[in-house]
N, C-alpha and C positions, 0 to 999 in steps of 0.2 A: 683195681684189685691189688692185693698185697704182692709186693715184689718178692720173688724167690731169692734164696741165698745165691749170691753171685760169686764166682771165683774171684780171687784177690785181684787179678789183673783187670777186672771189670769195675773195681771200686776207685779208680784213679780220679774221677771227677770230684768225689768227696775229698780225696786226699789233697787235690790241688786247690780246692776252694775252702778247706776246712777252717782257715783262719780269717775268713771274710764273712761278715754278717749280711743278711738279705737286704737290709735297708741301704747299705753302702755299696752293694754289688752293682757295678755299671754293666751296661750291655756289652761294651767293648771287652771288659774282663771276661765276662761270660762267653763271649764269642771266641776269644783267644784260646779257651780251653776246649769248647765243643767242636770247633771246626777241625780239630785234629782227629776226630773219630772217623773211621771208615765204615761205610754202610755194608755190614756183613753180619751173619747170624750171631757170631760170638759177641758182638757189640750191642745186641738188642737191649739188654738190661741197662747198659750205660746210656743208651739213647733215651730210654724211659726216664732214668734219673735226671737227664739233661732237661727234658720237658717239665718234669716235676719242679726242678729248681727255677726254671724260667717263670712258671706260673706262680710259684711262691714269691719270687722277686717282684713280679708285677702287682700281686695282691698287696704286698707290704708297701710298695711305693705309691699305690693308688693311681696307677697310670698304665695305659695299654700302648705306650709308645714303642715298646719292644716289638709289637706286631706291625706298627705303622712305619717305623723308621729303621728298625734293626732286624727285620725278618728276611734279609737277603733278597729283597725285591718282591716279596709276597704281599706287601701292603703299600698304600699311597702315602707319600711324604706329607708331614704336617705343615711344612713351610711352603708348599706349592700355592699358586693363586687359585682360589676357589670362589665361585659365585654361589651363595647359599640363600635359602629362604629365610633362615633365622641364624643368628650368630652362634658359633660354637667355640668355647674357650680353648679347645684343644688344637684348633687350627690357627696358626700364627699369622697367616697372610690371606685371610678370607675377606670377601666383599658381600654385602647384603644386597639382594635385588629389590629395588624399590620402584614405584610407579611415579612417572612425571605427570605434567599437566595433560589432561584428556587421555590418560592411559590407565587401564585397569589390569591387575594381575590376580588370577584365580588359581589357588593351590589345590589340586585334586587329591592331595594326600599321598601316602606311601603307595607305590604301584600305579598311581594315577598320572594325570597330565598337569603341567603348569601352563595356563592359558594367558597370553598377553593380548589385550584388545585395545584399539584406539576408539575413543568416543568422539562424537561430533563436537566441534568448538568453533568459536568465532575466529575469523582470519584477522590477523593484526596488520594494520596499515601504518606506514607505507610498505609495500612489497619491494624490496631492494635486491637487485642481482648485479652481477658483473656487467661490464659494458658489452661483452660479446663481440662478434665479428660478423662480416657478411656471410661467411661460410659456416659459422657456428653461432647463430643468434642466441641471445640470452633466453628468450621464451620461444620454444619450438614445440614439436609434436612427436609423439611416439612413432618411430619408424620413418620420420621425416625431419631430421634434426638440422637440415640446412634451409628450412623454411620457417620464418617467424619474424620476430622483432628484436632489434638491438639498438645500441647507441654508437654511431660512428665517430662522434666528437661531442664536446660539451654543448648542451642545449640543442641537441639534434636527435631525431628518431629516424631509424632506417627500417624499412620493411623489405625483407629478402625472400625470394622464391627460387628454389633450386640453387642456392648459393650466389645469386645475383640480386643486387639491390634494384627493386622495381619502383619504389616510392620513397622519397626523402622529405622530412618535415623539419625545417629550421624555424627560428623564432620570427622570421620575416619572409619566408617563402616556402613553397611546396614544389618539389621537383620530381620528375618521373619520366619513364621512357614512353609512356602512352597514357593519355587520359581520354576516356570515351564516355559519352552519355547516350541516352536513348535516342536523342535527336527528335523527340516528339514535342518539345516545348515550342512556345510561340514568342512573338515580339513582346507580348505583355508579360511573359514569364520566361525569359531566355535561360538556356541551360547554364551559361556562365554569367553570373551577375554579381552584385555587391551587397554587403551587409547594409540593411536599412534602405536599399535602393534596388529591390528585386526586379523591377521592370526595366532596368537598363543593363545591357550587356550584349553577348554574342549567342547566336542560336543557328540552327539549321533552317534556312529559309525555304529550301526546296532541295531536290536531289542534286548533289554536287554544287551547292550554293551556300554561302555564308551570309547571314544577315546580321546587321548591327542595329540595335534598337536603343532608343532613349525615351524615357517617359512612357513606355508601353507601346510605342509605334516604331515601325522600321524606318530608319533614316538613310541607310546605305546598304548596298548588296554587292557581293563579288561572285561572279559565276565561273564555271569551269574553263571557259575560253578566255578568261581575263576581262570579261565585260564588267563595267561599273554601272550599277543601278542607283539612281537617286530616288529615295522615297519608295523603294520596292523594285520591281522588275522594269524600271524605266531607264533604258539604256540609250535613249536618243537615237538619232539616225546618222548615217555615214556623213562625215564632214562637219557635224555639229561639235561645238565646244561647250565646256562648262562655264557659265557666267555667274559671277557672284551677285547676290542680291543684297549684300550688306551684312552687318553684324547680327541682325535680328531675323533674317530669313534664309532659307536653304538656297543653294545654287540651283540653277536650272540649265537644261540643255538648250542651246540656241544656235542658229546658223551663224557661222563665222563671217565677220565683215571682211572685205577685200583688203589686202595689204597688212601691215603690222598694226598692232594695237597702239592707239595714241601716237601715230606717226613714227613708231620705232622702225628703224631701217631693217629690212629683211634681206640679208646677203644671200646670193646664190650659193646653196650649200650642197649641190649634187653634181655629179659628173654629167656633162652635156654630150649628146650624140655618142652614148656609150657603145652602141653596136657599130658605129662607124669610126670616125676619127678618134673620138674619145678626148674630151677636154676636161682634165682632172687636176691640173696644177693651179693652186690658188695663189695669186699674187698678193699675199696678205698685207704687205706694207704699202700697197697702193689702194687698198680698199677703204671705204668709209669707216669711221668718221675721220680718221687721222691721215689717210693716204692722199697721194696725188699721182696723176698719170703723166708727169713730165720728167724726163730722164736725162742724165748726163753722165760724166765720168768723175769719180772722186777718189780720195785717198783713204786708206784705213788708218785711223789714229792709233797712238800708243795706249790711250785710255780704253776702257770698256764702255761702249755706248748701248743704251737700252731704248727700244722702240715699242710702243703699245700697239696691239691689234685685237680685233674682235674675231673669234674663231667662226669661220663660215659653216663648219660642219663638226659633228661629233665623231670621234674615233682616234686611232693612233697614227701619229705622223710616220709615214713609211719612207719618205724621200724628201730631201731639201736640195734645191738647185740654185747655183750662183754662177757669176761670170767675172773672172779677173782679166783686166785688159793689159796689165803688166805684172810679172811675178817678182818675188824677192830674190836678192842676190845670193842668199844663203838659205839653208833649211829653216823653214818657218811654218808653223801651224796657225791656221785661222780658225777660231772657235765660234760656233753659233749656239748660244744657250737659249733654252725656253724656260720661262719663269711663270709661276703663279702670281696673280695680282693681290695686293693687300692695301686697301684704301688708296688706290690709284698709283701705287709704286710697286716695282718688282720685289719679290720676297724669296720664296722657296724655289730652288732650281729643280725642274722636272727632269732634265736631261740635256745633253749637248751633242753636236756633231763636229767633226774635225775635218777641215779641208786642207789641201796641200798648197801653201802660199807660193811655191816656186812655179806652179803650173799656171798657164794662161788659157783663156777661153772658158767655155762652159764646163762646170763640174757638177756631177750628181752624186750625192752622198746618201747611202741607205743604211749606214751603221750609226747607232746612237749609244751614248753611255748607259742609258736606261730607256725604257719605254716612255714616250711622251704622249699622253692622252689629253685631247682637247674636248671641250664641251661647247656645242653650238651656242652662239650668242653671249659667250663669256669672254671677259677681257683677259688676255695673256700678254707677255712681253717677250720680244726677241732681242738678244744681245749679240754684239760682235766685238772681238778683240783678237790680238795676235801675240805669238810667243816671243817675237824679237822686235827690234825697232827698224828692221829693213823696210824699205818703201814698197808698198803694194797698191796698185790702183784697181778699181772695180767699176762695173756697171752700177750706177747709183740713181736714186730718186732725187730730184732737185729739191733741196731743203727749203728754198725760198717759196715753194708752193705748198709746203706741208703746214698743218695747223700747229700753233705754239701750244705746248702742254705744261711747261715748267714755270713755277713761280719765281719771282725775283726779290732781291733784298729791298729795292726801292722802285723808282720808275724803271720799267723794263727797257732792255736794250732795243734800239731801233734798227740794229743790224739785221738784214734779211736772213732768215734761216736759223737765227739763234733761238734756243729754247724749244726747238721742235723734237728734242730727245732729252734723255737724262744720261749723265755720264758719271764715272767714278771720280773721286777727288784727286786721284793720282794714277800713274800708269799701272796697267795690269797685264802681266805676261803669263800668268798661270791659267789653268783651265777654269771655266766658270764655276762659281760656288754661290751659296745663299748670300743675299744682301739685304740691307735695310735702308731706310730713308737717310739715316745718319751718314751713310757711305756715299751719298749721291749729291749732284749739283746740276744746274741747267746745262744742257749740251751746247757747245759752241760750234760755229761753222765759219771757216775762213780758208781761202786758198785751196778749197777742195777737201780740207781736213774735216773729219766728223761727218762725212757724207753718208746719207742713209742708204744701206745696201739694197739693191734691187734683187730680191730672192723670191722663189716660189716653193711651195710645199705640196705634197700629196698626202691625203688622209685616207686611211683604210676604213 
């Protein structure tokens, strides 16, 4: 509507802007004039003129940026980041929404909805993910993210349940905390078999029994009481032994022949009269095949001497007993070492006992440097040496009645008692240690030196 005549003080907008044309009037100039108006009745005409000037300015400039950026917060800024359906030149930082592979966008128009939908598509292989961990596997399940599959290391798969690996697969093995089958398979189709050989393997032969099959038939069985079955539940009878039938036939149970096999010496290996007197000390250096039962008195040499023996029983040595007929003048230790055999010579030290060389009479030693375990029928070695050169004599086994065991460089010595032991190349005062054939030579025996000690041991 036409504006009424306004008093002079209401025409100051025209007065302030009278030398500025609409095309070059910036919003900041316009704002610096208009913002000084107070909102009150006497300024109503001035505010109308202000609106009229702004509309005219925008019409001339062909832009509505006065509303968008200069409206004192009443419009959205043109330089903000916008996602639009179609590009608009008035927005300087806009992005257009576009559909990717297997995605569709449907524009419902003004007042409607924009619908984004995923369409079915082929899965691209290989599917690659992070290695994951046992508590957070790469491939897991909604609501159960610590159960699934991951890779614990290169070329390995791990299957975890509840954050714990239950099955592992490497390129050469499968590991797990428990493997179970139905147990209903047979010797012809064992539960655990081999590629291209499905009738050979392990299966459940009966309740609490494991069967081993080869070529579709059971060859061996193990039962819950430790019974061993040949060709099925064939456990033999008490006292029977397994007898080989050669390389092309299975072994069979047969009644054991009396004595040792092929004249092998069978040493007494148990305590006699256990409930009465109790005879449990084994005179190991007097026993066959190396020993003799003729005794005398001899001296302990400065070298370390070694004597072979066959263990009469299996178990740990609990005690060693010796007898010194005269003691040393000064503090002296006498060492008794037990060695493993290697091709007929002593090698690895199993342990040793230490006796008091100043004491005379019988001594019983129950303390060892380490546990010495013997196996019945196996050859071991006993050594003896002392820590000083003081003279000590002992109850001894007469070397002249013992078997010669050592080789010689040419025609052997004809001196009685020579070569019935092995000895070190030089004196040894240290505690026993490992030895080799290179450290040893045939034992000598003269004037009582190098006498074989007469000792006994007890085996638990």
